[in-house]
N, C-alpha and C positions, 0 to 999 in steps of 0.2 A: 504493500500500500504506500510506503514511503516514497515521496518525490514523484510518483507517477502523475499526480495532479496536485497543484497547489490548493490549499484551502482558500475559499473566497475571501478577498481582502477586506471588503467593506463591512461585513458582519463582525469580523475580529476588531477592526478599527473602531466601530461603534461600541463593541463590548468592553474593550480595555479602557475606554473613556467614560463608560456608563456612570460609575460612581463619581468621578471627578466633575462631570457636568452637573450632576445633581447636587454636589457639594457646593459649587461656586456660582451657579447661575443666578441665585438670588442675592449674592453678596452686595451688589450695589444698593440693595434695598435695606441693608442692615441699619443705617441711621434712621430710616423711616419706620422700620419695625420697632426700633427702640422708642420712637415717639408714639407710635400707634398703641403700643401696650403700656406706655408710661414706665419704662424700665431703663436701667443704666446700660452703658455701652458694654460693660462686662457681662451683664446678663444676656444681652442680645447676642454676644459671641458664644453663649452656650448652645446656640443653634448649630454652630460649627463643631463644638466639643462633643455634643451628644451624637452628632452625625458620625464623627470619627470613632466614637465608642462602638456604635452599631456596626460600622464598617469593619473594625478590627474583629469583633466577635463573629461577624458573618463569614470571615475567612475560614474559620475552623468548622463551620457548619457544612459548607458546600462540597468540600472534599469527600467526606463520607457519603453524602447523598449522591454525588456523581459516581462514586465507586459502586454503590448499591443499585441505583436505578438508571444510570447512564448520564452522560454529559448534558444531553439536550433536555431531558426532563428536569434536571437541576436548574438549567438556564431558565426554562419556562416558569418554574416556581418562583424564582427570584424576581423575574421581570413582572409577574403578576402582582407580587407584594409591592414592588416599586410603584406601579400605577395606582394601586389602591391607596398607598401612603401619600402620594402626591395630593389626592383629593382630601385626605385627612388634614393636611397642612392648610388647604384652602378653607376647610370647615372651621379650623381654629381661628382664622381671621373673621369669619362670618359670625361666630358665637363669642368672639373676643376672649378666648382662653389661651393664654400663652403656654401653659403646661401641655395643652393639647398639641400645640405647634412643636414643642420639644419631643413629644411622643411621636408625632408624625415624622419628624426629622430622623429620629432613631430608627423607626421602621423603614423609612426611605433608604437609609444607609444599609440596613440589614438586607433589603431586597436588591438594591443596585450593586452591592458588594459582590454579587455572583459574577459580574462581568470580569473583574480582574482575575479572580481565582480560576475561572473556567477558560479564560483566554490563555493563560500560562499553561494550564493543564492540557488543553487541546493541541497547542503547538508543540508541546513536549511529547505528547502522544504520537503526533503525526510526523515530526521531522527528527533527523539526527542532530546530535548535540552541536556539531559545527555549524549547522544551518540555523539553529534556534537563536543564537545571538544576533545574526543579521536580521532575521524575521522580527525579533523583539525590537531592535533599533528602528526598523521601519514602522512598526506598530506604535512605537512611542511618539510618532508624529501626531497621534491622536491627542496626547497630552499637550502638545504644542498648539494644535489648531482648535479643537473643540472647546476646551475650557475657556480660552481667551475669547473666542467668538460667543460663547454662552454668557460670559460676563458682559460683553457689549450688548447682546440681546436683552439680558436682564436689566441693564441700565435703561434701555429704551422702554421696555415694558413697565418698569417701575415709574419712570418719569411721566409717562402718558396714560397708563392704564391702572397703575397701582401695584403694590408688591404682591398681591395674591395671584396676579396673572403669571408671575414667574413659576408658580407651581402647576398651573395649567400647562405651561410649556414643558415642565418636567414630565407630566403625564403623557403628553404628545410624543416626547422623545422616547419614552418607554414603549409606546405602540410601534414607533419606527424600528426600534431595536428588535422587538418581537418579530416583526414581519421579515427582517433581514436574517435573523438566526434560523428561520425556516430553511434557508439555503445551505446551511452547514451540514456536513455528514456527521454521523455518530462516530466518534473516534475511539470509544471504549471497545475493546475486543473481548474482554472477559468480565462478567458481572461478579462482584464479591458479595455473596449472600450474608457474610458476617460483618459487612462494612459498618453497620450501625450497632454492633455489639459493644456495649459500653466498656467492658474490661479490655477487650481486644483493641478498641479504639484508643483507650488511654495508653496502653502499651505501645501502640504504633506512634502516637504523638510524642511519647517520652523518648523513643528511639530517634525520631526526627530532630528533637531538641538537643540531641547529643552531637549532631553534625555541625562541626565548626564552620564549614563553608556556608551551610545554610543559615546559621546564626549571623555570621559576618556579612553575608550578602544581604540578608533581611535588614540588618541594622544600618548598613550603608544606604539601602533604598529608603529606610525610614527617616534618616536624617535629611535626605534630599526631599522626601515628601513633606517633612516638617517645614522646611523652608517655603515650599509652595503654599501650604495651608496657613502658616503664620502670616504670610503676605496676604493671602486671600481674606483672612479674618480681620486683619489690622489695617491694611491699606485703604479700604473704603472710608474708615473714620479719619485716618490721617489726611487723605486726599480731599475729602468733602468737608470735614469739620475744621481741620488745621489749615489746609491750603485754600479752602474756599471754592473747590471745584463743584460743578453741578453733577448730578448723577450721570448724565449723558457724557459730559466732558471726562469724567472718571472712566467710564466704559470705553471711550475712544482711546484715551491715553493708555489704558490697560492692554491695548493691542500691541504696543511697542515691544514688550518682552517676548511676544510671539516671534519676533525676528531672531532673537538669540536661540530660542527653542528649535525653530525650523532649521536654522543653519547648523546647530549642533547635532541634531538628529540626522541630518543629511551627510554631515562630514564624519561623524564618529564611526560609522560602520566601515569606512574606507581604511581606518587605522588598524583593523583587525588582521589584515594581511601582513602587517609589518611589525606590530607590537603585541605584547602579551596583555591579557585582561588587566593584570595588576598595574602595568605601566600606564595604560589608558586611564584607569581609575585614578591613579596618582596625579596625572596631568589635570584631570577634571577638578580634583580637590584643590590644587594650586590655583586654578582659574577662579573657582568659587571663593576661595579665601581672599585673594587680591581684590576681587570685585566687591566683597563685603566691606573690606577696609576702605575702599574708595567711596562706597555709599555712605559710610560713617562720616567721612571727611566732608561730603556734600551737605549733610545735615548740620554738621558743626559750623560750616560757613554760611548756613541759612540760604542756600540756593533755591530757586523755584522748584515747584513740584516735578516738572518734567525732568530736570537735571538731578534732583535728589531721589525721587521715588521710582521713576520708570526707566530712564536710560541705564542706570547701573544694573537693573534687573535683566536687561538684554544680555550683558556679559555674564551675569551670575547664572542665568538659565542656560546659557551656552555651555558653561562648565558643568552644570548638573547633568546635561545630556551624556557627558563622558562617563559619569559615575553610575547613573541609575540603570541604564540598559545593560551595561556590562556587569554590574553587581548582581542582577537577576541571573545572568548566565553563570556567574561564579557560584551563586547559591545552588542552582539546579544541576550543575555539572556532575556532582557526585551523589545524586539522589536517584534511587531505583523506583520508588513509589512516587510517581509524578504528581498524582492528585493530592496526597497528603503532604508531600514536600512543598508543593505550590501553596497549599493552604497555610502551612506553618510560615513559609516565607512571607506571604501576604499579611498574616497576622502580626508578625514581628514588624513588618513595614508600617502597617497602619497603627499598631499599638505604640510604636515609638513616636509617630506623629501625634497621636492622641495625648500622650503624656506631655509632650512639648507644648502643644497648643493649650492644654488645660493649665499647665504651669504658667505660661505667658499670660493667660486670661486672668490670673490672680492679681496682676499688677497693672496699675494705670499710671504709666510714665510718659515722659516727653517722647516725641516722635523718634529721636535719635536712638531709643532703645531697640528699634527694629533691626538696624544693621548690627547692633551689639549682640542680639540673639543669633543672628546669622554667623557672626564670628565664633560664638560659643559652639554652634553646631559644626562649624568647620574643624574646631579642635577635637570634637567628638569623632568626626570622619577620620582625622589623622590618627587618632588612637586605634580605631578599628582597623585601619589600613596597616598599621604597624603590627597588629595582633595576628593577622592571617597572612599566610604565604601562598604562592601559586602552587 
């Protein structure tokens, strides 16, 4: 089966960005949501935090389900939950219940989290290890294109139609993903009747957590993901409340980092022929570190929003591309059980991002704290990089 036909690209493209779109599409509306429910900025950011908690937990659920019932049934279950949860978020606005919005966001993450796990599982089912890194790098373009475009769309919807329409858009996206996943083949060859056995599942996950490469790859991905979500949660308040941008202006400016992501994801795969995964990851960490320091300097010199908040992110995202796609290849390269390995990798990825975003949300500091957090995350990347060898 391997390499005779390629898996359809568009369904995988939409799947891998499924949760990230649902995570950030509404972020330009965060200041308006805070006003609507009469809550603080920190409480409004709980909509990001609880999404990440649901996202992280969801990663451990879909691996066993996919092994027991197949990859596609697991996909359909997650997508259905995502669509239903989108309407719960709308209902929260109608009945003016912020806790219902938090519940809706949690369930939205639990459903949309299926996309990341099953994307990695299916491409690792279908392709040989050497091909997986290149396929992953190409698929990571979804992280470059769809989240940035969804923020721009969310800013327009929020500005002209109100924040609740952002969640109607999430439901529509879920429907599109469902129709596209119908094109995918079932990549599971053997069903595991004991996949949902609690004791066997616990033993399997314990074994996965002993894999140094899986842990290191997941942590490297998690620090990169944390950069993305810290920016998504905090930049709207900094751009709109501190720099005085409108929702639409913020959404348009947020397209600039897309340049770095697209360039990085197109260029990074070409390095695989000449350099090792470790060398490419190390280069990415250097680029991210230098970019974070430059961003801190722009804030200290009180430069305008474009120069302080968005242009540095072009270079920072460019560096992240070198790390995140190759870290996933590093993590999965020595894993036999692709479904459970992918689930653990994704859990560590999103769990790390959740802890970071939750910690950052506890503090209300000056805008310059944003690049300071990035610098701390870079130090974490360096520590993980030094821990694991090729």
